[in-house]
C-alpha positions in Angstrom: 32.5 -15.2 1.4 29.6 -12.7 1.2 26.1 -13.5 -0.1 26.6 -10.9 -2.9 30.0 -11.9 -4.1 28.7 -12.8 -7.5 25.6 -10.6 -7.9 24.1 -7.4 -6.8 21.3 -9.1 -4.9 21.0 -12.5 -3.3 17.7 -14.1 -2.2 17.2 -17.5 -0.6 14.1 -19.3 0.6 14.5 -22.4 2.9 12.5 -25.5 2.1 10.7 -25.2 5.5 9.6 -21.7 4.5 8.3 -23.0 1.1 6.4 -25.8 2.9 4.7 -23.1 5.0 3.9 -21.1 1.9 2.5 -24.3 0.3 0.2 -24.9 3.4 -1.2 -21.3 3.0 -1.8 -21.8 -0.7 -3.6 -25.1 0.0 -5.8 -23.5 2.7 -6.7 -20.4 0.6 -7.0 -22.1 -2.8 -8.4 -25.5 -1.8 -9.9 -26.0 -5.3 -6.3 -26.2 -6.6 -5.8 -29.4 -4.6 -9.3 -31.0 -4.6 -11.0 -32.2 -7.8 -14.4 -33.9 -8.0 -17.6 -34.3 -9.9 -21.1 -33.2 -9.1 -21.8 -35.0 -5.8 -18.6 -34.2 -3.9 -18.8 -30.6 -5.1 -22.4 -29.9 -4.1 -22.2 -32.0 -0.9 -19.4 -31.7 -0.2 -19.9 -35.4 0.7 -18.7 -38.0 0.1 -15.0 -37.1 0.3 -11.9 -39.0 1.2 -10.0 -36.3 3.2 -10.9 -33.3 5.3 -10.6 -30.0 3.4 -8.8 -27.4 5.5 -9.6 -23.8 4.5 -9.8 -20.3 5.9 -13.0 -18.3 6.7 -12.4 -15.9 3.8 -12.8 -18.7 1.2 -16.3 -19.6 2.4 -17.2 -15.9 2.9 -16.3 -15.2 -0.7 -18.2 -18.3 -1.8 -15.0 -19.7 -3.4 -15.2 -23.3 -4.5 -13.6 -25.9 -2.2 -13.4 -28.4 -5.0 -12.7 -27.9 -8.7 -15.7 -29.3 -10.7 -14.9 -32.1 -13.1 -17.1 -34.1 -15.5 -18.4 -37.3 -13.9 -16.9 -40.6 -15.0 -19.1 -42.3 -17.6 -20.0 -46.0 -17.3 -19.4 -47.6 -20.8 -22.5 -48.5 -22.7 -24.8 -47.1 -20.1 -26.3 -43.6 -19.4 -24.9 -43.9 -15.9 -22.1 -41.7 -14.7 -20.1 -42.2 -11.5 -19.0 -39.3 -9.2 -15.4 -39.2 -7.9 -13.0 -37.2 -5.8 -9.2 -36.7 -6.1 -7.5 -34.9 -3.2 -3.9 -33.8 -2.4 -2.9 -32.9 1.1 0.1 -32.7 3.4 2.5 -31.0 0.9 6.1 -31.0 1.9 9.1 -29.5 0.0 12.7 -30.6 0.5 15.9 -29.0 -1.1 19.3 -30.6 -1.6 20.9 -32.2 0.4 17.6 -33.2 1.8 16.5 -33.5 5.4 12.7 -33.2 5.5 11.8 -36.3 3.5 13.0 -39.9 3.3 12.8 -40.8 -0.4 11.8 -44.3 -1.4 14.7 -46.6 -2.5 13.3 -46.6 -6.0 14.3 -43.0 -6.4 18.0 -43.7 -5.7 18.0 -41.6 -2.6 19.6 -39.5 -1.2 18.6 -36.4 -3.2 20.9 -35.5 -6.0 22.8 -32.2 -6.3 20.7 -29.2 -7.3 17.4 -31.2 -7.0 14.3 -30.7 -4.9 11.8 -33.2 -3.7 8.1 -32.9 -3.0 5.7 -35.2 -1.2 1.9 -35.3 -1.2 -0.7 -37.6 0.3 -3.0 -38.3 -2.7 -6.4 -39.9 -2.2 -8.9 -40.9 -4.9 -12.4 -42.0 -4.3 -15.1 -43.5 -6.5 -18.7 -43.1 -5.4 -20.0 -46.5 -6.6 -23.7 -47.2 -6.2 -26.2 -49.3 -7.9 -29.2 -48.2 -9.9 -31.0 -44.9 -9.2 -29.1 -44.5 -5.9 -26.3 -43.0 -8.0 -28.3 -39.8 -8.3 -27.1 -36.9 -6.1 -28.7 -36.3 -2.7 -32.0 -34.6 -2.7 -31.9 -33.3 0.9 -31.4 -29.6 1.4 -27.8 -29.6 2.6 -25.8 -26.4 2.2 -22.2 -25.5 2.7 -23.3 -23.5 5.7 -24.6 -26.6 7.3 -21.3 -28.3 7.0 -19.0 -25.6 8.4 -17.6 -26.0 11.8 -15.5 -23.0 12.8 -13.3 -24.4 15.5 -10.5 -21.8 15.2 -10.3 -18.2 14.2 -8.0 -18.9 11.3 -9.2 -22.2 9.9 -12.4 -24.0 8.8 -12.6 -27.8 8.6 -15.0 -29.3 6.1 -15.3 -32.9 7.5 -17.3 -36.0 6.7 -18.3 -36.3 10.4 -19.8 -32.8 10.8 -23.6 -33.5 10.8 -24.7 -31.5 13.8 -27.3 -29.4 11.8 -28.7 -32.2 9.7 -32.0 -34.1 10.2 -32.2 -37.8 10.9 -33.5 -38.5 7.4 -30.6 -36.5 5.9 -28.2 -38.3 8.2 -29.3 -41.7 7.0 -28.9 -40.6 3.4 -25.5 -39.2 4.1 -24.4 -42.3 5.9 -25.5 -44.4 2.9 -23.5 -42.1 0.6 -20.5 -42.1 2.9 -20.5 -45.9 3.0 -20.7 -46.0 -0.8 -17.4 -44.1 -1.5 -14.3 -46.2 -2.0 -11.0 -44.4 -1.4 -7.5 -45.3 -2.1 -4.7 -43.2 -0.6 -1.2 -43.1 -2.0 2.1 -41.5 -1.0 3.4 -39.5 -4.0 7.1 -38.5 -4.2 8.5 -36.3 -6.9 11.9 -34.9 -7.7 13.0 -32.2 -10.1 15.1 -29.1 -10.7 14.7 -25.3 -10.9 15.5 -22.7 -13.6 14.8 -19.0 -14.2 12.6 -18.3 -17.2 11.6 -15.0 -18.9 13.4 -11.9 -20.0 15.1 -9.4 -17.6 12.4 -7.5 -15.7 9.9 -10.3 -16.2 11.7 -13.3 -14.9 10.3 -16.0 -12.7 11.4 -19.2 -11.0 10.3 -22.4 -12.7 10.2 -25.7 -10.9 9.9 -28.8 -13.1 9.2 -32.4 -12.0 11.4 -35.0 -13.7 10.7 -38.1 -11.6 7.8 -39.5 -9.7 7.5 -42.5 -7.4 4.4 -44.1 -5.7 5.8 -46.8 -3.4 2.4 -48.4 -2.6 1.7 -49.3 -6.2 2.9 -52.8 -7.1 1.6 -53.0 -10.7 4.2 -51.5 -13.0 1.6 -50.7 -15.7 -0.8 -49.0 -13.3 2.1 -47.1 -11.7 3.3 -45.8 -15.1 -0.2 -44.6 -15.9 -0.6 -42.8 -12.7 3.0 -41.4 -12.9 2.3 -40.0 -16.4 -1.0 -38.4 -15.2 0.7 -37.0 -12.1 3.6 -35.6 -14.0 1.4 -33.5 -16.2 -0.8 -32.5 -13.3 2.1 -31.3 -11.2 4.1 -29.6 -14.0 1.2 -28.0 -15.9 -1.4 -27.5 -13.2 -0.2 -27.3 -9.6 3.5 -26.4 -9.6 3.1 -23.2 -11.7 0.8 -21.8 -9.0 3.3 -22.7 -6.3 6.2 -21.3 -8.2 4.2 -18.1 -8.8 3.8 -17.8 -5.0 7.6 -18.4 -4.5 8.5 -15.9 -7.3 6.2 -13.3 -5.7 8.0 -13.7 -2.4 11.5 -13.6 -4.1 11.0 -11.0 -6.8 8.1 -8.8 -5.6 9.5 -8.4 -2.1 12.5 -6.6 -3.6 10.5 -4.7 -6.2 8.7 -1.4 -5.8 5.0 -0.7 -5.9 4.1 0.5 -9.4 3.1 3.9 -8.1 6.7 4.4 -6.9 8.6 3.3 -9.9 10.4 0.1 -10.8 13.6 -1.9 -10.4 14.7 -4.1 -13.3 16.6 -7.3 -12.4 18.3 -10.0 -14.4 19.7 -13.4 -13.4 23.4 -13.4 -12.8 25.5 -15.6 -15.0 28.6 -15.5 -12.7 27.4 -18.6 -10.7 27.4 -22.2 -11.8 23.8 -22.7 -10.8 21.1 -20.1 -10.8 18.8 -20.7 -9.1 20.8 -23.0 -6.9 19.2 -25.8 -4.9 21.5 -26.4 -2.0 21.9 -26.2 1.8 18.2 -26.9 2.1 17.5 -23.6 0.3 16.4 -22.3 -3.1 19.0 -19.5 -3.9 18.7 -16.8 -6.5 21.4 -14.5 -7.7 20.3 -11.4 -9.6 21.8 -8.2 -10.8 20.2 -4.7 -10.7 19.9 -3.5 -14.3 17.9 -0.3 -14.0 16.3 2.0 -11.4 13.3 4.2 -12.3 11.8 6.0 -9.4 8.7 8.2 -9.2 8.5 9.0 -5.5 5.8 11.3 -4.1 6.9 14.9 -3.6 7.6 16.2 -0.1 6.1 19.3 1.3 2.8 21.3 1.5 2.0 20.5 -2.2 1.6 16.8 -1.4 -0.2 17.1 1.9 -3.6 17.8 0.3 -3.5 14.5 -1.6 -2.2 12.4 1.3 -4.5 9.7 2.6 -5.8 10.1 6.2 -4.6 6.5 6.8 -1.8 6.2 9.3 0.7 3.6 10.3 1.9 3.3 13.8 5.4 1.8 14.1 6.1 -0.9 16.7 9.1 -3.2 17.3 8.7 -7.0 17.3 11.0 -9.7 18.6 11.5 -13.0 16.9 9.6 -15.9 18.4 11.5 -18.8 16.7 15.0 -20.1 16.9 17.3 -21.5 14.2 17.5 -20.7 10.6 15.3 -18.1 9.0 12.7 -19.1 6.4 14.1 -16.6 3.9 17.1 -14.3 3.6 18.2 -11.6 1.1 21.2 -9.5 0.7 22.1 -6.4 -1.4 25.7 -5.5 -2.1 27.0 -2.2 -0.9 27.5 -1.1 -4.5 23.9 -1.9 -5.5 22.6 -0.2 -2.3 24.6 2.9 -3.2 23.0 3.0 -6.6 19.5 2.6 -5.1 20.2 5.2 -2.4 21.6 7.7 -4.8 18.5 7.3 -7.0 16.3 7.7 -4.0 18.1 10.8 -2.9 17.9 12.4 -6.3 14.1 12.3 -5.9 14.3 14.6 -2.9 13.0 18.1 -3.5 13.1 21.0 -1.0 10.9 24.0 -1.2 10.7 26.6 1.5 10.0 30.3 2.0 9.9 32.2 5.3 11.5 34.8 7.5 14.2 34.5 10.2 16.6 36.7 12.1 20.4 36.7 12.0 22.0 39.1 14.5 20.4 42.5 13.9 19.3 41.6 10.4 15.9 40.2 9.2 16.2 37.6 6.4 13.3 36.8 4.1 14.1 33.7 1.9 12.5 31.8 -0.9 14.5 28.7 -1.8 14.2 25.5 -3.8 16.8 22.7 -4.0 17.5 19.1 -4.9 20.3 16.7 -4.2 23.0 15.2 -6.5 26.0 12.9 -6.2 27.0 11.6 -2.9 28.9 8.5 -1.8 27.7 5.7 0.5 29.9 3.8 3.0 28.4 0.9 4.8 30.3 0.0 8.0 30.6 -3.1 10.2 29.0 -1.3 13.1 25.8 -0.9 11.2 26.2 2.8 10.4 25.7 4.0 6.8 27.7 7.2 6.1 26.5 9.5 3.4 29.2 11.9 2.2 29.7 14.5 -0.6 26.0 14.8 -1.2 25.7 18.0 -3.1 22.8 20.4 -2.5 21.9 22.1 -5.8 20.1 25.4 -5.1 17.7 25.8 -8.0 16.4 29.0 -6.4 17.9 30.9 -3.6 16.5 34.4 -3.2 17.1 36.5 -0.1 15.8 39.9 1.0 18.0 41.2 3.8 16.5 43.8 6.1 19.0 46.2 7.5 18.5 48.8 10.3 20.9 51.8 10.3 21.0 54.0 13.4 18.8 57.0 13.1 20.4 60.2 12.0 18.8 63.7 12.3 20.2 66.9 10.8 19.0 70.5 11.0 16.6 71.8 13.6 17.3 74.2 16.5 16.9 78.0 16.6 19.0 80.7 15.1 19.0 84.5 15.7 18.1 86.6 12.6 18.0 90.0 14.5 21.1 90.6 16.8 22.7 92.1 19.0 23.4 88.6 20.3 23.5 85.7 17.9 22.3 83.1 20.3 18.6 82.7 21.0 19.5 80.9 24.2 21.2 83.8 25.9 18.8 84.9 28.7 17.8 88.4 29.6 19.3 90.2 26.6 19.1 87.4 24.0 18.1 87.8 20.4 15.4 90.1 19.3 14.2 87.6 16.7 14.7 83.8 16.5 13.6 81.3 14.0 13.4 77.5 14.2 15.4 75.7 11.4 13.8 72.6 9.7 14.9 69.2 11.0 15.4 66.0 8.8 15.5 62.5 10.2 16.9 59.5 8.3 16.8 55.8 8.9 13.8 55.6 11.3 12.1 52.6 9.6 12.2 48.9 10.6 14.0 47.8 8.5 15.4 50.9 7.0 16.4 49.2 3.7 15.9 45.8 2.1 18.7 44.5 0.0 17.7 41.7 -2.5 20.3 39.1 -3.3 19.8 36.2 -5.7 22.2 33.3 -5.0 20.6 30.9 -7.3 23.2 28.8 -9.1 26.1 30.6 -7.5 26.2 28.8 -4.2 27.2 25.2 -3.6 26.6 23.2 -0.5 27.4 19.7 0.7 25.4 17.5 3.0 26.9 15.0 5.4 25.0 12.6 7.6 24.9 9.2 9.1 21.9 6.8 9.0 20.9 3.4 10.2 18.5 0.9 8.7 15.9 -0.3 11.2 12.9 -2.7 10.9 9.5 -1.7 12.2 6.1 -3.4 12.2 3.6 -0.9 11.0 0.0 -1.3 12.4 -2.4 0.3 10.0 -5.4 2.5 10.6 -7.5 2.1 7.5 -4.6 0.5 5.7 -3.0 -3.0 5.8 -0.3 -3.8 8.4 3.2 -4.0 7.0 6.9 -4.5 7.7 9.0 -1.4 7.0 12.7 -1.1 6.6 13.4 2.5 7.3 16.3 4.9 7.2 16.8 6.5 10.7 19.4 9.3 10.4 21.6 9.8 13.4 23.6 12.8 14.6 25.7 14.5 13.7 24.3 15.8 10.4 25.1 19.1 8.9 25.0 21.1 5.7 28.2 22.8 4.7 28.4 25.7 2.2 31.5 24.8 0.3 31.7 27.8 -2.0 30.0 31.1 -2.6 31.0 33.2 -5.5 33.4 36.2 -4.9 31.0 38.3 -6.9 28.4 38.0 -4.1 30.3 40.6 -1.9 30.5 43.1 -4.7 26.9 42.5 -5.6 25.7 43.0 -2.0 27.8 46.1 -1.5 26.5 47.7 -4.7 22.9 46.9 -4.0 23.2 48.2 -0.4 24.7 51.5 -1.7 21.9 51.9 -4.2 19.3 51.1 -1.5 20.7 53.8 0.8 21.0 56.4 -2.0 17.4 55.7 -3.0 16.3 56.1 0.6 18.1 59.4 0.9 16.9 60.8 -2.4 13.3 59.9 -1.6 13.4 61.7 1.7 12.6 65.1 0.0 15.4 66.7 2.2 17.5 69.5 0.6 20.7 68.5 -1.0 22.8 70.0 1.8 21.1 67.8 4.3 21.6 64.7 2.2 25.2 65.6 1.6 25.7 66.0 5.3 24.2 62.6 6.1 26.4 61.0 3.5 29.4 62.6 5.1 28.3 61.3 8.5 27.8 57.8 7.2 31.3 57.9 5.7 30.6 55.9 2.6 29.4 52.3 2.0 32.5 50.6 3.4 32.2 52.5 6.7 28.5 51.7 6.9 29.1 48.0 6.5 32.1 47.7 8.7 31.4 50.1 11.5 27.7 50.9 11.5 26.0 47.6 10.8 29.0 45.4 11.6 29.4 43.4 8.4 33.0 42.1 8.2 35.2 42.6 5.2 34.7 39.0 4.1 31.1 39.3 3.0 31.1 35.8 1.5 31.9 34.3 4.9 29.2 36.5 6.5 26.7 35.1 4.0 27.8 31.5 4.8 27.4 32.1 8.5 24.0 33.7 8.0 22.7 30.9 5.8 24.0 28.3 8.3 22.1 29.9 11.2 18.7 30.8 9.7 15.8 28.4 9.2 16.8 27.2 5.7 19.4 24.7 6.9 17.4 23.5 9.8 14.3 23.0 7.7 16.1 21.2 4.9 17.7 18.7 7.4 14.2 18.1 9.0 12.6 17.6 5.6 15.3 15.2 4.6 14.8 13.3 7.8 11.1 13.0 7.2 11.7 12.0 3.6 14.1 9.2 4.5 12.1 7.9 7.5 8.5 8.3 6.4 8.3 8.8 2.6 10.9 6.3 1.5 9.6 3.3 3.6 6.8 3.1 1.1 9.4 1.8 -1.3 10.9 -0.7 1.2 8.0 -2.4 2.9 6.2 -5.7 2.8 2.5 -5.9 3.6 1.5 -8.5 6.2 -0.1 -10.7 5.1 1.9 -10.6 1.8 0.0 -11.4 -1.4 1.7 -14.3 -3.4 -1.2 -15.1 -5.7 -3.5 -12.5 -7.3 -7.2 -12.8 -7.3 -8.4 -15.1 -10.1 -11.9 -14.8 -11.3 -14.0 -14.8 -8.1 -11.1 -16.3 -6.1 -9.7 -14.4 -3.2 -6.0 -13.5 -3.3 -3.6 -15.9 -1.6 -1.7 -14.2 1.2 1.0 -15.5 3.6 1.7 -14.0 7.0 5.2 -12.6 7.5 6.0 -13.3 11.1 9.3 -11.6 11.5 11.9 -9.5 9.5 15.2 -8.1 10.6 17.9 -6.1 8.7 21.7 -5.9 9.4 24.5 -3.9 7.8 28.2 -4.6 7.3 30.9 -3.2 5.1 30.1 -5.5 2.2 26.3 -5.8 2.1 22.9 -5.3 3.7 21.2 -8.5 4.8 17.5 -9.0 5.4 16.2 -12.2 7.1 12.7 -13.3 8.0 10.1 -16.0 8.9 6.9 -17.0 7.2 4.1 -17.4 9.7 2.3 -20.7 10.3 
């Protein structure tokens, strides 16, 4: 069974990978998991749990804790500060291996369900009288940041290295006044796809919650109710946005390059499917709209000076990949055909073929083609038609120089020859001399093959994965086409009329040259007789065979047109197209919100493989 048996595209994310994604979201959006009133927010003491974050959060002055209204004390003007914190998020997909569910949840995990687990701590800062007021000492966030690693910052209750003794006594008093209760929260639920094709997302909904430590049924029901709304309406939508970004955006195109429209497959019993410790998604490719950048001199002026240096990376982990995706051979053919149709070839120049000079001005695009994916990893492209929108040639022809006339003749005998010594001719005159075909080239024959020549391109390619290190641009993983030899362009047909057209234009060019020489008619007639007519000129003087069409095919195959087209197609597939098949590292899963930094996850490894049924991509999320 192949991954894409029931859909064009298959995507799966393992629960361990989503747990890693969740840890990155918690570190880069700590305010999504920490809620408190004035004192914890401004302190940030007192708190129940350490807040793990990344340097960018503090550098951007993003909040560590979401500000909530203090808790009023009934019938008094007093308010109490509090803190609610979630940490250690873990996700587990059916059949379940990462979590041991409490017996109250009728473990094990039911079919098509997922489970999540958080440590939840709530603290009430309970003081008497005026001591309830916030601290007055000048403590800033910078005073409480201990950068212990390059990638993380811990905001801890114990970090007081830069605080005065007086401040320390106040903080100690505040720390001692917070009362925290920590609970283990388990939740189970299911997944569905929501939205219309092209704007679909994964939705995860919690249906059951259990808090084993709570003994009071009434209190447990209250907390469960509150937790259910908090998870479903507040926290899970952000997490599923991150998962959807990895699943959908990773197989989508940047807006500047076009768009792919997907729809959920209805050919499977569950979509998404929660099984085998994975969240699996089956989608069909509905539409392809590409707007790829043009290739050639016209685009170079607008290209960015930023460069990407390709390197190869080995996988550092063992075992199952965090995520995998597959695209069917049929869907790949549709995408590749659409990509190829965007290729444009524009070239002008001069080359030599045998004794002829050839000036050309051509423009072409590609159509059709079939794609065969093979088990050895090779992708064979066949029957790819080259449509020549413009194919103008100017063929320079050199004809051996011919001179007529000249020499001396006797006009006053007795002896007719001026060369006879002693007696000779009494009066000799020099006759005029006329030379023909002394130019280089002697004649230029224009031939327009636009629309009357058909060509076919055949080549093999492989898909390879590179890690691109950017210079002035983000690093990224690239899945690139790497064409392999042999590749060639075959001219499958050239109109029979080309031979007659060339013969006619060549005859006119010779006649025009002779008539413009200002030589007398007898001299021109003599040269014409020497040349022996256009057929003799072509066959015996300049060595063009009878099959002029084949001669044209040979000439086009050997001049720079074919070589340059193949080189440009190689550049197009290996350097232009990867922009449409790449993932930035780190990969953005949540957009910036207000003044919040975007949430990005590191992509540790990606590999691609090809067989006769589909193309598979597998990868790991970094820690």
